[in-house]
N, C-alpha and C positions, 0 to 999 in steps of 0.2 A: 504494500500500500504506500501511497505518497504521504510523507509526513505532513501533518496539518500545519506545522509552523511555517512552511514555505507558501501555503496557499494564498495569503493576502497579497503576495507579489503580483498575482494575476489580476487583481481587482483595481489596480491603479497604474497609470502610465509611468509614473516616476520610478516604480520599482519593478516594472515588467521585465522578464527575461524569457527569451524565446525557448531556450532549452528546458527551463522549469515548466513552462506551459505545455510543451510537447510531452514531457514526462507525465504530467497530469492527464493529458489526453489519452496517452497509451494505457494508463491505469484505468481511467474512467470508461473507455470504450471496451475494456475487458468484460464489463458487466452491462453496458448500455447499448441499445441498438444503433447501428450505423445510420447517420442521417441521410445516406444515399440509397441504401437497400432495405433499411429497417430490420436487418438481421444483426446478431451479435457475432463479431469476428475480430480478428487481429487488425489493429490500425496500421495502415501503410502510408508513409509520407511520400508524396510525389515530388514536391520541390518546395522552395521557400521564395516568398515574394515580399516586396516592401508594401507597407500600408501607411497612408498619411493620416495623421490625427492632428487636431487643433491644439496648439499650446497657448492657453489664455495669457500667459505672462508676456509673450512676444507678439501675440496676435498673428502668428504664422503657423503653417502646417509643418510638422516634423514627421520623420519616417521611423516606423518600427518594423520589425521583421516578423511575419506570420508564416505558418505552414499551410500547404495545400495537401489534402489527403486524396487518395485514389481508392476507389472501391472496384475490385475486379468482378464482383458479382453483378453490380449495376452495369458495368461495361459489357459483360457477356449478354445482358438482357437488353442492350441498346438504350439504356437510360443515361441520364446525367451521371457521370462517374468520378468527377473531381469536385472538390469543394474547399473554399478558403475557410479556415477555422479562426474565428475572431475571439480574442480575449474578452472577458466579461465587461471591460470598460469601454469597448469599441461599439459604436452605434452602426448597425448595418446601413450601407449605402450613404454614409455621412461622415465627415471629418470631425465634427463636434462630438466629444465623447459622452457616453451615457453617464459616466461618473460625474462629469461637471453639470450635465443637464439635471440630474437628480438633486445635486447639491443646490442648484438654482431654485428648483421648485419647492424643496422642503424649507427654504428660507423665506418663501412667500406663499404659505399654504392657503391664505385667505382668498386667492384668486386675483388680487391686484398685482400687476407686474411692474416692478421697478426696473425699467429698461436700462438705466445706467448701471445698476448693480448687476443685472443679468448679463449685460455686455462684458463687464469685468470678469464674470465667472466663466462665460462661454468662450470669450475671445473674439466675439463679433457683436456689432451694434446694429445689425440689420433687424428691424422690428418684426418683419415677417418670419425670419429664421427663429428669433427668440420665441415668438408666439407659437410657432409650429412645434418646437421642442417642448414647450410648456404643456401644450395640449396632449402631446404624445405621452409624456410622463404620467399625466393624470389618467389618461385612458388605459395605459398598460398597468398602472398601479391598481386600478379597479379590477382588472383581470387577475392580477397577482393576488390581491386580497381574497378573491373568490376561490382561487386554487389553494391558497394557504389555509383557508377555512376548511376546505374539504380534506386536506391532508391532516390537519390537526384533529378533525373529527375522527379520522381513521386511527391515529396513533394514540390519541388521548381523548376518548369520547366523554370522559367525566368532566372535561373543561367546558363551561358554558360559553358559547360563541356569541358575540354581539351581533345585532342586526345591521342592516344597511346603514352606513353612517352618513350624516350630512357631508357636503363637499369639504368643508373646512376641517372635518375630523378624519378624512381619508388617510392621511399619512400617519396620524396618531394610531389609527387602527392597524395600518401596515406594520408599524414598529411594535405594536402590542402583540400581534400575531407572531412576528419574528422572535420576540422574547419568549412567548409561550412555547413555541416549537423548540427553542433552545432548552428551556426548562424541562419539557417533556422528554427530550433525549437524555438529559442528565439523570432524570428519574429512572429511565430505562437502563442506562449503562452504569450510572454511578460515577462517571468521569466528567469533570468540568471541561467545557470546550469553549474556546473563544467564539462569541457570536459572529456569524458570517455577515458581510455587508449586504445591503438590500439588492445589490447587483446580482447576487446569486439567484434571486427570485425574478428579477426584472429582465435580465438578459435573455433567458429562454423565451419569454413572451415576445420580445422584440424580434429575435431570430426567427421564431415561428411565423410571425406576420410577414416576413420577407422571403421565407424559404420556399423553393419550388421543387425540392427533392422528394423522393418517395417516403422519406422519414419525416416529412413535415407534419404539421397539425398535431395530432394526438401524441405522437412520440416526443416531439420537442416540447409540448406543453405539459408533459407528465413531469411535474416538479418533484415527484417522490424520489426518482433516481438521483438527481443531483443533490437533493437534501440529505438523503441517507448516505450517499458517498462522502459528503462533507463531514458528517458527524461520525461516520464509521472509520475514517482514515486518519484519526488522530493517533 
């Protein structure tokens, strides 16, 4: 198993290392279905490519290196057989990171956007871009809350779940569910575990919305696998 103490590296650009993320992918896809064929098999790296992400400090795009996987099963079936694997802080089809977009929204949960502050956090002052990322975080957080509620009901049915929150309470509920899941796993294993960042839950929702492979939809939106892998790999 991958030691838990190196996992936070993959959730923020400043500490990201390609080799550590690839090691995680190899371990994770030993139990999770391939996003290209929806079967569980060994992960094969096809090649490495550069990926641009926004650096808010300089308001420029900087390059990180990500891997591209290849699935021989999908290739033999005439389907899409390669896929770029994005670290959790990377937003699909966008240079602005999910890490910074989430930070922006949670600082303004009431719905009023401070565009100057948002521009500083995201590294862009385009109002349309800021609004688009704000709305995406809200939409996908609602989906994540629903999925986390289902997961918590599965592993800890004795915990009473709150109802649908008003808009301004959405992120408080998300954080409460994250805390409850961490506590439930501690009660099950007896081992204290560093709570994972919200990107563990939000990134699969983002990727699922953009994915066109055979493993899209249900497999990518099954948060049970990434959650259990996180807590079981300490």
